[in-house]
N, C-alpha and C positions, 0 to 999 in steps of 0.2 A: 546354764551353758553359755559360753562367750559367743559374741557375734563374729562369724568368720569373715565378714566384709568390713569390720571396723578399721579405721585408720590407725596407724601405729607411728610411734615417735622414733626419732633417731636413736640408735642403740638397741632398740627392741629387735628380737629375732623375727624375721619375716614369718608371718602366720601361714605356713604351707599346709593347707587343708584341701581335701578333695573338693568340697563345696566351693572354696574360693577359686581353685584352679579351673573348675568347670565353668564358673561365671566368667572368668577372664577369657577362656576359650570361646564362650558364647558371644561375648562382646566383640572379640577379634573376628569371629566368623561373620557377625552382622555387618561390621565395618567393611570387610572384603566384598560382601554382596552389594552394599549400598553406596560405596564411596563415590562412584560415578554420578550418583543422583544428588549429591550434596553440593550446594552452590558454593561459589568462591567465598561468600560472606560467612560460611559456616553456620552453626546453630541449627543444623538439620534442615536447612532450606532446600527445597527441591531445585534441580537444575532448571534454568529458564528455557522452556520449550519453544519460546519465540525466537531464539537465536539459532543461526546456522553457521557452518563453516563455509567460507567462500574464498575462492582464489581470485585475486585482482588481475584480470586479463586485459586491462585497458592500456598496458605499457606505460602507465604513469602512476605515481603514488597518489593515493586519495586520502583525504583527511577523515576525521570523525564526523559522522552524520552525512557522509556522501551517499549518492544514489548509484547503485549498480544494477543493471539489468541481468536477469538470471538466464543463462544460456546453456542449461543442462548441467550434467554432473561430470566431474573429472574422471571418476572410475565408474564405468558402466558394468553391469553384470556380465556382459559378453567379454569384455576386455580384462576385467579384474574383479571376479566375483567376491573374493575375500575383502578387497578394498571397499567394495560397495556395501558389504555386510557390516564392516567395522564402523561405518558411519559416513553418510554422504558428504562430499565436498562439492559445492556448486561452483560453476564458472561464472564470474562476474564481469560483465561487459559494459562498455559505454552504452547507456540506454537509448533506444529509439522508440518512437510511438508505434511503428509498424510491428516491431518484434517484442516489445517489453511493456506495453500498456497493461497494467494490472499484474505484471510479473517482474517485480524488482525487490531489492532489499536496501536497508539503510545501515551503513557500517557503524558498529559499536565503538570502534577505535580506528586510528589511522592504519592503512594497509599499504605496504610498499608494492611496487609493480611486481607481478608474478609471485607474490607472497600470499599466504593464507591467513585469514583473520576471521573475527566474528562479525556477523551482521544480523539485523533484525528483520523478520518477515511478519511477525505477529506481535502486537502489543504497542505500548505508548513509546514514542521517541520524539526528541526535538529534531527539526529539519527546517531548512529554508524553503520558502515557497514564493512563486512569482504571482503578484496581484496586479490586476488592471481594473480600471473603473467598470468595465463591462462584466468582469468575472468576480468582483468582490463579494457578491451574494452567494456564490457557489460554496458548498459545504464539504467538498472532497478535493483530493489532489492526486495526481498521477505523474508519470515521467514527463520530463521535458526533453525534446528531441536533441540528441547529441550533447547532453549536459549532465555531468555527474554531481553538480553542486546544488541544484534546486529542483523542486517539484513545481508543477503548474496546477492552478486551481481549475477544477472541472466539476460539472454537475454530478457525475458518478465516477468514482475511482477507487483504487485499492486503499487509500488513506483517508480516513475521516478526520477532518480538521476540528480539533477540540478547542483550540485557542490559536489566534494569530496576533502578533504584537501590533501590527498596523493594518488598518482597513484601506489605506491609501495605495495608489499605484506604486509598484516597485518590488524589490525583494525584501522579505521580512521573515523573521523567525516565527516558528509555529510549533505547536505540539499536535502530533497526529497519531491516531490509532490505526495501525496497520492491520490488514486482514479483515476489513469491515465493508467490503464492496456491496452496495445496495442492489446490484443487478440492473436490469434495464430500467430507465427512468423516462417518464413522459411529462409534458406540461401542457396546460390549456393557455392559449394565447389569443390575442387580438392583433391583427396586422396593423402597424402604424403607417404603412405605405404599401403600394401595390407590389405584387410579386409575379414576375413573368415566369410561367411554367417552363421547365426544361432549359432555362437560360444558364443555369449554374450560378446565378447571382442571388444573393440573399436579400432579405427585407427585414427592417427593424420591426420588432414585435414586443408587445407588453404582456407580461405574465399575469394571468388572472387566476384567482383561487378563492376558496371559502364558500360559504353558504349563507346568503346569496353570493354569487360570484362578484368579485371586486378586483380592481387593479391593485396588485401587490406593490407596485413601485419598482419591481425588478424587470429588466429588459434582456432580450436576446436577439440574435440574428437567425431568422428562419430560412431554410433552403427547400427548394422543390426539385430535387434530383439534379441530373446533369444531362449531357447530350444522349446518354443511353437510357434514361428513365425519367419520367415526369408523372406527377400525380394527375395532371390534367389530360395526359395522353396525347397532347398536341403542343408543339412549340409556340403556337399562336395564342394559346389559352393564357389567362392571367387571373390572379386572385386580387380582388380590389382591396383598397385600404378599408379597415374596420371589419374585414372578414374574420370570423372566429375559426380556430383550428386546433388540432392536437399535434404536437411535435414530439419526436422521440430523439434522444441523444444517441449518436453513433460514435463510439470511441475511435474506430479506425480512421475516420475522417475528421474527428473532433468538430462535428457539426450537429445542429438541431435540424432534423428532417421532418417535413410535413407528412403526416399520416392521413389526415383528412381535413377538409375545410368546408365551411358552411355555404360558400358560393364560389362559382367558377364561371366566368364569362369570357367569351372570345370576341 
């Protein structure tokens, strides 16, 4: 019995068989069901789940690898349920720390003002980051206030820095993994100078870690509240130099805040 799926040469009559027609129908049916899951590169690759559709609402064109804060969706269920079901389109805004810390995307291609394009919220992407001498040891990055071009190094953020081109102060290219926020982060420190409780002023501190504890060579600025709150409970209290403490990173203020300290003298 001849093979109903065999190739045939020019001039041969097409092998119309029930088995062959059934197989063709089966393949076409499979393609209709799965075409939206096939990546642009073909080869049966699944669509990139880390990419979203975003509308550039900044009123200015942005380039590839720009940063847009996510400001909700274009079609809400209440306003356009079918549009919402067909696939979300997010609003992309000029990022601010207050509104978009941990809630941003990186454009996969240039997007004109008020146009829709692709942007990444999960996965690896190139991006530019701002580095300072004080933050060079940080391993994460997040939005820079009112800036669509660069991320800022932070102790804990939405982007894990896998590689950066330069360790020096300035703007440098980096590879970051989006969607890897470590959550709340704390550090053990020793104050390098006295810290007045409730003053709102910070004090230089050295980060200690390991077993036994040792100076890591990394430094930060520790704060003890503001006029509304202080660890010491009194604006006249102070923490002396060499006091040991636990500090926690607060994204909203972008500050290391004292949680406890070994000594507190007034």
